[in-house]
C-alpha positions as CSV (number, residue, x, y, z in Angstrom):
1,M,53.9,58.5,2.9
2,S,56.3,58.2,5.9
3,L,58.0,55.3,7.1
4,D,55.8,55.3,10.1
5,K,53.3,53.7,7.9
6,I,55.6,50.9,6.3
7,L,56.3,47.7,8.0
8,S,57.7,44.5,7.8
9,V,55.7,41.2,8.8
10,S,57.7,38.4,10.2
11,G,57.5,35.4,8.0
12,K,56.2,37.3,5.0
13,P,58.5,38.7,2.1
14,G,58.8,42.3,1.3
15,L,57.2,45.4,3.0
16,Y,53.6,46.4,3.5
17,Q,51.7,49.7,4.0
18,I,49.2,50.2,6.4
19,V,45.9,50.6,5.0
20,T,43.6,50.7,7.8
21,Q,43.5,49.6,11.6
22,T,41.0,47.2,13.0
23,R,40.1,45.9,16.7
24,T,42.2,43.1,16.3
25,G,45.0,44.1,14.0
26,A,45.4,45.9,10.6
27,V,44.9,45.4,7.2
28,V,48.0,46.1,5.1
29,E,49.0,46.2,1.4
30,S,52.3,44.4,0.0
31,L,54.4,46.7,-1.7
32,I,55.4,43.8,-4.2
33,D,51.9,42.7,-5.5
34,K,49.6,45.2,-4.0
35,K,47.7,42.3,-2.4
36,R,46.0,43.0,0.8
37,I,46.2,41.0,4.0
38,T,44.9,41.0,7.5
39,V,47.9,40.9,10.2
40,G,46.8,40.3,13.5
41,A,48.1,41.2,17.2
42,H,50.0,37.8,17.3
43,S,52.0,38.7,14.2
44,N,55.3,39.9,14.6
45,I,55.6,43.2,13.0
46,S,58.3,45.7,12.8
47,I,57.7,49.3,11.6
48,L,60.7,50.9,9.4
49,S,60.6,53.9,11.5
50,E,61.6,52.0,14.5
51,I,64.5,50.0,13.3
52,A,68.1,51.0,13.5
53,I,71.4,49.5,12.4
54,Y,74.1,48.9,14.8
55,T,77.4,50.4,14.4
56,L,80.6,50.5,16.6
57,T,79.6,53.6,18.4
58,E,75.8,54.2,18.2
59,E,72.3,52.8,16.5
60,V,71.8,54.6,13.3
61,P,68.0,54.9,12.3
62,L,67.0,52.7,9.3
63,R,65.7,56.0,7.8
64,E,69.3,57.4,7.8
65,V,71.0,54.5,6.4
66,L,68.3,54.2,3.7
67,K,69.0,57.8,2.9
68,K,73.0,57.3,2.5
69,V,72.1,54.4,0.1
70,K,69.7,57.0,-1.9
71,E,72.6,59.5,-2.0
72,K,75.3,56.7,-3.1
73,E,72.9,55.4,-5.8
74,A,71.6,58.8,-6.8
75,G,67.9,57.9,-6.2
76,K,68.1,54.9,-8.4
77,P,67.6,51.0,-7.7
78,T,70.9,49.6,-6.3
79,S,73.9,48.4,-8.1
80,I,73.7,45.3,-6.4
81,S,71.0,42.5,-5.8
82,H,69.8,41.5,-2.4
83,K,70.5,37.9,-3.7
84,D,74.3,38.7,-4.2
85,G,76.7,36.8,-2.1
86,K,77.8,37.9,1.3
87,D,81.0,39.4,0.4
88,T,79.2,41.9,-2.3
89,L,76.7,42.8,0.1
90,E,79.1,43.5,2.9
91,E,81.5,45.4,0.6
92,F,78.1,47.7,-0.8
93,F,77.0,48.3,3.0
94,F,80.6,49.1,4.2
95,E,80.4,51.9,1.5
96,V,77.1,53.1,2.9
97,L,77.8,53.0,6.6
98,P,81.6,52.3,7.0
99,D,81.3,51.9,10.9
100,Y,78.6,49.1,11.1
101,D,79.2,46.6,13.4
102,E,80.1,43.4,11.6
103,D,79.3,41.3,14.5
104,R,75.7,42.4,15.2
105,V,74.8,43.2,11.6
106,Y,74.4,39.8,9.6
107,P,74.4,39.3,6.0
108,S,70.5,38.7,6.1
109,D,70.1,42.3,7.5
110,I,72.0,43.7,4.5
111,K,69.8,41.8,2.2
112,K,66.7,43.2,3.8
113,V,67.9,46.6,3.7
114,V,68.9,46.6,0.0
115,Q,65.5,44.7,-0.8
116,W,63.6,47.5,1.2
117,Y,65.4,50.1,-0.4
118,N,64.6,48.8,-4.0
119,L,61.1,48.6,-2.8
120,L,60.6,51.8,-1.6
121,Q,62.4,53.3,-4.6
122,K,60.2,51.1,-7.0
123,N,57.0,52.6,-5.1
124,N,58.4,56.3,-5.2
125,L,58.4,56.1,-1.3
126,L,62.1,57.4,-0.9
127,D,60.8,61.0,-0.8
128,A,59.8,60.3,2.7
129,L,63.3,60.1,4.0
130,D,64.1,63.6,2.9
131,A,60.8,64.9,4.7
132,E,61.5,63.2,7.8
133,E,65.2,63.9,7.9
134,D,65.1,67.5,8.0
135,T,64.2,67.6,11.7
136,T,67.1,65.1,12.7
137,E,69.7,66.5,10.3
138,T,70.6,69.7,12.3
139,S,71.1,67.9,15.7
140,D,73.5,65.7,13.8
141,E,75.5,68.7,12.6
142,E,75.7,70.4,16.1
143,E,77.7,67.2,17.6
């Protein structure tokens, strides 16, 4: 399962996996409780593979940020909760992505990254990060 099939639906908690597409949208399944819902074209949907985090120099794809969290936590759930305070979240994120843009990355964004990582970890979907990373890793090293 790649991050192309995992999405966030505005106004709904957690992450969703695309089950099938319909003429007017898609049927998605919650990674939290496995309930299926239909989301229409009018819904604000964000596909995880298209999300990036601002740094002082560039935008880092969410896939790379999640992989850094995975490396920091050795593939286990995060040592902090997405419900922790602003300072704890920012300190954790600074360890993961030291040059993130503090003016454009809000504590609510960090909460989402931590929550999403934990959901992906719980559902054994973190292996998709390694598989997708193989193609971009060599270009990063050349720079």
